N, C-alpha and C positions, 0 to 999 in steps of 0.2 A: 654613461653608456646604456643603451636600452637593452632590456632582456628580451631578445627576439623570440626565444622559446616561449616565454610567458605570453607574449603578444599573440603568437601563433595559437597557443592553447586557448586564449580568451576568445579569439575569432571562432575556433572550433566549438567552444562552449556556446557561443551565440547561435551558431547554426543548429546545434543540438536543441537549444531552448526554443527556437522558433518552429521546429518541426511539429506539425499538427497543431500549432498555435498561431499560425501566420495570419489568420483572419481575426484574431482577437484585437480589441482596441489598443491595449498596451503594446502588443507586438508591432502593430501597424505604426503607432506613434514612434516607437524606437527605430523602426526601419527607415524612417525619414532621416537621412544623414547619419546612418548607423555607424559608419566608419569613424566619424568624428566623436560620436558618443562612446564607442569602444575605446578609443584612445584616451578619452577623459576618464573612463572607468579604470583603464590600465594604470594611469598616473595615480589615481586614488589608491589603488591596491598596492602599488609599489611604495608609495609614501606612507601608507598606513592610515590615510585619511578617509578611507571608504566607510560610509555609514549605511546601515540597512534602512530602506525606505518604508513607506506605509503599506501595510497589507490590507486586503479586503476580507472581512469576516462575514460568513453567511452559513446558513444551514442547508445542507444537501439532503434531500429526502430519498434519493434513490442510489443504490438499492436499499440502503438503510439510512436512518436519520443520523447525520454526523455534522459536527462543527468543523468547517473548513476555513483555513487562513490562506488565501491566495496571495502569494508574494508578488511584489511589483516585478515587471518583466526584467528590469535591470538586475534585481536580486536573483531572479531565476537563472540568469547567466552565470552568476557567481556560484550558485548551487551546482550547476552542471560542471563548472570548472573544478570544484572540490570533488564531485563524484568521479569525474574522469581521472583525477589524480589518484584517489585512494581506493576506488572500487577494484581495480586490478590487484591490489595488495590484499584486500580482505576476501575477495572471491574464493581463492584457493583454501581459505581457512574455514569457510562455511561447509556444512554437511550437504550432501546431495538433496536431502529431503527438507530443506528450507526453501519454500517456494516463492515467496513474495519479492517483487522488485528485483528479479534476476533474469538475465538473458537466457532464453531457452527454458525458463520455468513458467511461473504464473499459475493461474487457477486451473487451466486445462491439464497442465502437467500434474498438479497436486491431486486432482480428481482421478486421473489415470493411475497415479501411484497408490492411492488408497484402494482403488479397485484391484490393483495387482496385489497389495498386501492381503486383502480378504481372500482372493483366489489362492494365493500361495499358502497362507496360514491354515486355511480350511481344506487344503489339498483339493482344489477345484470343487468346493462345496460338499465334500464327502465327510468332513469332520467338523466338530463344533469349533467355533472361534467367536470371540467377542470384541466389540469395538468400544473403546473408552474415548470420549471427547471431553476436553477441558478448555476453559477460557480464562484468560488473565483479565482481571477487573480493571477497566479504564486504563489499558496498557500505555498508550502514548502519553496520557496525562500524569502517569505515575513514574515515568522514567526519571531517574536521578541524574541531573546534569553533570555533577562533579564526578560521579562514578563513570558516566559515559565518556566524558572527555579524558579522564585518566586512562580508560581502556584504549581509546583511540590513540592517545599519545604514546603509550607504552608499546602498542602494536606497531606503530609507524617507526618508532626509534629502533625497535628490535629488527625490523626488516628494511632498514634505510637503504635507499638506492642512490646512486651517484647523481642522478638527474632529478631527485626530489628535494626541493629546498624547504626543509622543515622550519627554518627561521622565518620563512614567508608563510608557509601553509598552516602551521599550528596556530598562530595568532588568528588567522582568518577562520579556521574551524572553531576556535574558542568563541569568536565574535558571533558566529552563526548559532552555536549551541546555546549560549547564554543570553541571546537576544530574546526579549519578551514582546511578542507582537501585540499583546493586549494593551500595551501602553501607548501604542500609536497605530490604530487601525480604523478603517472606515466600515461601519456596519451596513451591510446590504440586506434588505428584506425587512420583515416586520418583527417587532418584539415578541409577538405571539409564536414565531417560529421556534423559539427556544423552549416554549412550554412543553413539558414532558421529557425533555432531554436531561438525563441524570447528571448531577454535578460531577460525577467521576468521568464524564465524557466531554467536559468543557474546560478549556484552558483558563477561563476566567476564574475557576475555582481550584486550580492546581496549587499545590503548596509552593513555598518559596524554593526557587531553583529546581523546580520539578516541571516536567512536561515538555513535549515537542509539538509543534503545530502540524496537524494533519493537512496535507496538501503540498508540502515541500518535498522535493526529490531527496534532499539530504535526510529528512526525517525517516523516510522509508529505508534508506541504507543504514542509518544510525540504529534504527529499530532492530535490524538483523544483527548488527554488531553487538548490541546490548544483550541479546539472548543467545549469542553464539556459544558461550561457555555452557549455558544450560542445555543447548542442543547436543553438544559433545558429551556432557554428563549423562544425558539420557541414552544417547546412541552408543557410546563407547564404554563408559564406566558402568552403566546399568545393563548394557548388552541388549538393548531393545532393538531388535532387527526391524520391526514394523512400527517405526515412529516417524511422524512428519509434523510440520508446523507451517501454517500460513499466517503471518503476523502474530496475532494473539490466540489463534485457534490451533489447539494441539490435538492430535489424534494418535492413538496407540491401538494396535491390534495384537491379540494374544489368544492362545488356545485355552488359557486358564482364566476363568472369571474371577476366582479368588486372588490370583496374582494381580490382576488389574485393580482390584479393590485395595490391595496392599500398597500399590504404587502411588495412590492418591495422596496420602500423607507425606510421602517422600517428596513429591513434586511441590506440595504446599510448603514444606519446611525449606526446601532449597530456594524457592522463589522469595520467601520472606527473609531468610537469613542472608542470602548472597546478593539479592537484587532489589530488595525492598519493594517487592511486588506481591499482590494478593491474588490468590486463586479465587475465581468467582464462585461463591457457594451455591448459587442457583443455576449454574450452567455446567453441571456435571452429568454426563449421559453415559450409561453403560448398558449395552444391549447385544443380543445375539445377532449375528450377521444377517440372518434370514428376515429380520424385521426391517432391514434397510438402514443405511447410514446417511444422514443429512450432512453434506459437506460442500462448502463453497457454491451454494446455489443449486445443488443437485441432490437427488436421493439415489444412493447406490444400492441396488438390489442384485441378487444372483442373476447373471446373464444380461442385465440391462441397467441403464442409467437414465433417470428421469429428471426433468427440470422441476425445481420447486415451484409451488403455487405462487409464491411471492414474485418470482421472476416472470412467470406467465402474466400475472396481473400488471406488473410494471410495463411489460412489453405492450399489452393491450391498451393501457392508459396513454402510452407514448403515441401509438397509432391514432387514437381518438384525438389527442392534443393536436397533432399535425393535420388531421382532417379538418378540424375546426379552424386552425390557422389558415389553411389553404382556401377554405370557403370565404373567410373574412377578407382575404386578399383578392378574391374574385379572379384567381388565375394569374394575377400580376405579381410574379415571384422574382425576388432578387437571386442571383447566383449563390450568394452566401446562405440564403434560406434553404435552397435546394441542397446545398452541401451539408448543412446541419442535419436536415432530414435524412439524407442518405447515410451520414455518419452514424446517426442514432439507430436507424433501422439495421444497418450492417453490423453494428456492435451487438445487437440482440441476436441477429441471425447467425453471427459468428459463434456466439455461445451455444445456441440451440442446435446448430447443425451437427455438432459433435456427438449428440446423444439421441435417444429415441424420441424424436420430436416432429416427425413429418406431419402428422395430423394436427399437432399444436400449431405449427407455422401456417398450415393451410387454413385452419379455422380462424386464427387471429386476423389474417389478411382478408379472408372472406367477410367476417363479421365486422372487422374494424373499418376496412375500406368501403365495404358495402353499406355501412351505417352512416356514411358521410352525407 
């Protein structure tokens, strides 16, 4: 007898996976006779014969240099299936000020929250307050797979719902977590792309049973699960009212500079002892709010928020790239090319429009488009 609910959930995961990815080669290939392929995937999942396919590994240079493992579209569907099942269970457990990969959160929300922290802690800039920024060294590559899976399993069993088949779901989650994409991947790009990338940021140098691939939807959710106990420790046990985290970027605001200094070894000890993580020794920033706080691509200062120079430069480079591309095509553009340009431009415009950036947007388009 077929599990109609699982089949329905798999189709839903497919539609989620192809959203904003419909023009990619893998998505287009799968879309040809997709119903038949989904039934095949369904049978593999039910029988336990599902095997994870080949990932494409490459270096992304924007906004920062990162090693990305892009899963095959078929595997992306499975990632969405897992996410749709367990995200509603973990979401209520996360603190409000965990911003990454969550509906209604994201970078803009995190920036607004830090701005609010500073305003509130300084009583609208009338009193001193300080900002402490910390970073976890090579976070995704340092995640302990055994600890992560144990945490997920215990959490799901403790909050078991009648419509959640753990006998099916837990082995699938285990397969995804312990899969090593470096053993079967296609390298895209040049060998030189990896030059300058620290080993702590590459899955090829992660320890045994350590590390999750950046680029997978499940990795983003699992990253939040892994640090959830730490978030609650900081927010509730340590009573830090002005604490927030975006992936491995931690920010704390407090009126006492000395208190913030004293919290650094506490964070270091907890990360090492409880999570086998290392606080990055060269990325500890403590400064007065009046000097501005760099966070998630912006610089937050009293009464205003600016876009960081790195984002400005990337935006300008993108405009120049598309200028050159359009000139080479001599106006003969495919719809896909136009869609990519609009998506890229709107992405940057969407970021900059929230902040003090009217002149920035004006100058970039005047100089960039005018220089074509």
